[in-house]
Every structure is written in structure tokens, then in C-alpha cells.
C-alpha positions as CSV (number, residue, x, y, z in Angstrom):
1,M,16.8,11.1,19.0
2,V,13.6,11.6,21.0
3,T,14.5,12.1,24.6
4,S,11.9,14.1,26.6
5,L,8.8,12.3,27.9
6,E,6.6,14.7,26.0
7,D,8.5,14.0,22.7
8,R,8.3,10.2,23.4
9,V,4.5,10.4,24.0
10,R,4.1,12.5,20.8
11,R,6.1,9.9,18.8
12,L,3.8,7.2,20.1
13,E,0.7,9.2,19.2
14,D,2.2,9.7,15.7
15,R,2.7,6.0,15.3
16,F,-1.0,5.4,16.2
17,E,-2.1,8.1,13.8
18,I,-0.1,6.6,11.0
19,N,-1.6,3.2,11.8
20,D,-5.0,4.7,11.6
21,L,-4.1,6.1,8.2
22,L,-3.2,2.6,7.0
23,V,-6.6,1.2,8.2
24,S,-8.5,4.1,6.7
25,Y,-6.9,3.5,3.4
26,A,-8.0,-0.1,3.4
27,V,-11.5,0.6,4.6
28,L,-12.1,3.5,2.2
29,L,-10.8,1.5,-0.8
30,D,-13.1,-1.4,0.1
31,D,-16.1,1.0,0.6
32,R,-15.3,2.5,-2.8
33,Q,-14.8,6.0,-1.3
34,F,-12.1,7.0,-3.8
35,E,-12.3,10.7,-3.3
36,S,-11.7,10.1,0.4
37,V,-8.8,7.8,-0.4
38,G,-7.3,10.7,-2.5
39,R,-7.6,12.9,0.6
40,L,-5.4,10.5,2.5
41,F,-2.5,11.7,0.3
42,T,-0.7,15.0,0.6
43,E,-1.5,17.7,-2.0
44,D,1.5,16.6,-4.0
45,G,1.1,13.0,-3.1
46,V,2.2,10.1,-5.4
47,F,0.9,6.6,-5.8
48,A,3.2,4.3,-7.7
49,S,3.5,0.7,-8.8
50,P,6.1,-0.9,-11.1
51,N,3.8,-0.1,-14.0
52,S,2.6,3.4,-13.3
53,T,2.9,6.5,-11.2
54,T,0.0,8.9,-10.4
55,H,0.5,12.4,-9.0
56,G,-2.0,14.5,-7.0
57,R,-5.1,13.7,-5.0
58,S,-7.6,13.9,-7.8
59,A,-5.6,11.8,-10.2
60,I,-5.0,9.2,-7.4
61,A,-8.7,9.0,-6.7
62,A,-9.5,8.6,-10.4
63,N,-6.8,5.9,-10.7
64,F,-8.2,3.9,-7.8
65,E,-11.7,4.2,-9.2
66,A,-10.6,2.9,-12.6
67,K,-8.6,0.0,-11.2
68,H,-11.4,-1.1,-8.9
69,A,-14.2,-0.7,-11.5
70,P,-14.0,-4.4,-12.7
71,F,-14.5,-5.7,-9.1
72,T,-17.7,-5.9,-7.1
73,M,-16.0,-6.6,-3.9
74,T,-12.5,-5.9,-2.5
75,L,-10.9,-6.5,0.9
76,H,-7.6,-4.8,1.7
77,D,-5.9,-5.8,5.0
78,P,-2.7,-4.1,6.2
79,H,-1.0,-6.9,8.3
80,A,2.1,-5.3,9.8
81,S,4.2,-2.3,9.4
82,S,7.6,-0.9,10.4
83,L,8.2,2.8,10.7
84,L,11.2,5.1,10.9
85,F,10.8,8.8,11.7
86,T,13.0,11.0,9.5
87,G,11.9,14.3,11.0
88,P,9.3,15.7,13.3
89,D,6.7,15.7,10.5
90,E,8.1,13.0,8.2
91,A,8.4,9.2,8.3
92,R,8.9,6.3,6.0
93,G,7.8,2.7,6.4
94,T,7.0,-0.7,5.0
95,V,3.6,-2.2,5.2
96,L,2.8,-5.8,4.6
97,G,-0.6,-6.4,3.3
98,Y,-3.1,-8.8,1.7
99,A,-6.0,-8.1,-0.7
100,E,-8.9,-10.0,-2.3
101,L,-10.6,-8.6,-5.3
102,A,-13.7,-10.3,-6.8
103,N,-16.2,-10.1,-9.5
104,G,-18.7,-12.6,-10.9
105,E,-15.9,-14.4,-12.8
106,H,-12.7,-14.4,-10.7
107,T,-11.5,-14.0,-7.2
108,I,-8.0,-12.6,-7.1
109,I,-5.7,-12.8,-4.0
110,T,-2.6,-10.8,-3.7
111,N,0.1,-10.4,-1.1
112,I,1.6,-6.9,-1.3
113,R,4.3,-4.7,0.2
114,Y,3.9,-1.0,0.4
115,Q,6.9,1.3,0.7
116,D,5.5,4.5,2.1
117,D,6.7,8.1,2.8
118,Y,4.5,9.9,5.3
119,R,4.2,13.6,6.0
120,R,2.2,15.6,8.4
121,E,0.2,18.1,6.5
122,A,-2.4,20.5,8.0
123,G,-2.0,18.6,11.3
124,A,-2.7,15.1,9.9
125,W,-0.4,12.3,8.8
126,R,-0.9,11.5,5.1
127,F,0.8,9.5,2.4
128,A,3.4,11.6,0.6
129,R,4.3,8.6,-1.6
130,R,2.9,5.1,-1.6
131,H,4.7,2.5,-3.8
132,V,3.0,-0.9,-4.0
133,L,5.0,-4.1,-4.8
134,S,3.7,-7.6,-5.3
135,V,4.8,-10.8,-3.6
136,Y,2.1,-12.6,-5.7
137,G,-1.2,-11.8,-7.4
138,M,-3.4,-14.5,-8.9
139,T,-6.8,-16.2,-8.9
140,V,-7.7,-18.4,-6.0
141,S,-7.6,-21.4,-8.4
142,D,-4.1,-20.6,-9.5
143,F,-3.0,-20.2,-5.9
144,V,-4.6,-23.5,-4.8
145,S,-2.9,-25.3,-7.7
146,G,0.5,-24.1,-6.5
147,R,1.2,-21.2,-8.8
148,A,2.4,-19.0,-5.9
149,G,5.6,-21.1,-6.1
150,D,6.3,-20.1,-9.7
151,A,8.8,-17.5,-10.6
152,E,6.1,-15.6,-12.5
153,R,3.6,-15.0,-9.6
154,K,1.8,-12.0,-11.2
155,R,-1.0,-13.9,-12.9
156,W,-3.9,-11.4,-13.1
157,P,-6.7,-12.4,-15.6
158,G,-6.5,-10.4,-18.8
159,R,-2.9,-9.2,-18.1
160,P,0.5,-10.6,-19.2
161,V,1.9,-13.1,-16.7
162,G,5.2,-11.9,-15.1
163,P,7.5,-12.0,-12.1
164,A,6.6,-10.3,-8.9
165,E,8.7,-7.6,-7.4
166,C,9.2,-9.4,-4.1
167,P,11.2,-10.9,-2.6
168,D,13.5,-8.1,-3.6
169,V,16.7,-10.1,-3.6
170,E,18.4,-7.7,-6.0
171,Q,17.4,-4.7,-3.9
172,R,15.7,-2.9,-6.8
173,F,13.4,-1.1,-4.3
174,P,15.8,-0.5,-1.3
175,G,15.6,1.8,1.6
176,Y,12.2,1.2,3.3
177,L,12.8,-1.7,5.6
178,V,13.5,-0.4,9.1
179,Q,16.7,-2.1,10.3
180,P,17.0,-3.1,14.0
């Protein structure tokens, strides 16, 4: 437990630095600065989704560049986060987020949940592991027609329709929600 005033202030500073990391991730993705996004991860960083896992900064940057290539505009918005420090230079957290991805044919909206492991590396907080899960992902027209209420809420154009990972009733991805 953090007890001294100096330790408590440092912990608050750490929280703000991690929040800045979350915002930087969103802005850099939207500005298509994929190499800079890669540098937000530790040297051995991992970005994972239920369908793929990418290791290392360069591979992560290339993965984001490929996944964002079909879109002419994206907007990523981290809404809220919870954080648990597991050591002086390590933390884990859950981030609730929203994204819009558009091209000339479709606008896709998605509500997402990130499960993050953070580590201070070379004096800066970075993602050691970021695992993204979907609450829903679909075109605006599908959303407006009520498809967010379907069991199969992953409805990306050109991909197989399937269930979203959240809500995670079966606790397939446990351990990241900070308990009061």
C-alpha cells in the first residue's frame, strides 16, 4: 500500500501519465501515425484481439496500418478507465471506448473494451499488452435498425457476422476489472 505523501503524489502522477497514454493512442491512430502508435508499446509489447495477436512495436505499427487502410477517417475515444497498480512500474486496467471508422461506402461504429497491462519503460508508461474486446461493431444503418440488440453484434462489412466478446458473462476474459 502507498503510504507516504511522496508515494501518493507519484501514484497520482502515474495515473495522469497512463491517461495521457490512452489519449495519445487514440489521437495517433486517428492521425494515422502508426509508427508512433507502435512506440507507445514496450519493446516486447503485445496487441491482441480475439482473432489475432501481434508482438513487437514494428509488427504492431504494421498491423494498425493494415487494419486502418480501408478507412479514410477514424475517431477513437477512450471514455473511462479503471486502474490497479501491481508494482511500482506496473499496472493493469480496463478502458471503455468508442470508435467510428468510415470510408466512402460505410461508417462503422464500435463500442470496445480494452484490457491493458502497463509498464514503465525508459521512464515512460507504455502498453505491455493491450487486448481489445467488442461490445458491438456494425454500420450505422445496422445500429439504427436495432442490430445492437442482436446476439451477433459483430457485423463488419465483408467479415463473417458473429457474437461480440462483451458482456463477458462467462468470464472468458477475466481479471482486468478493478474491484472496489
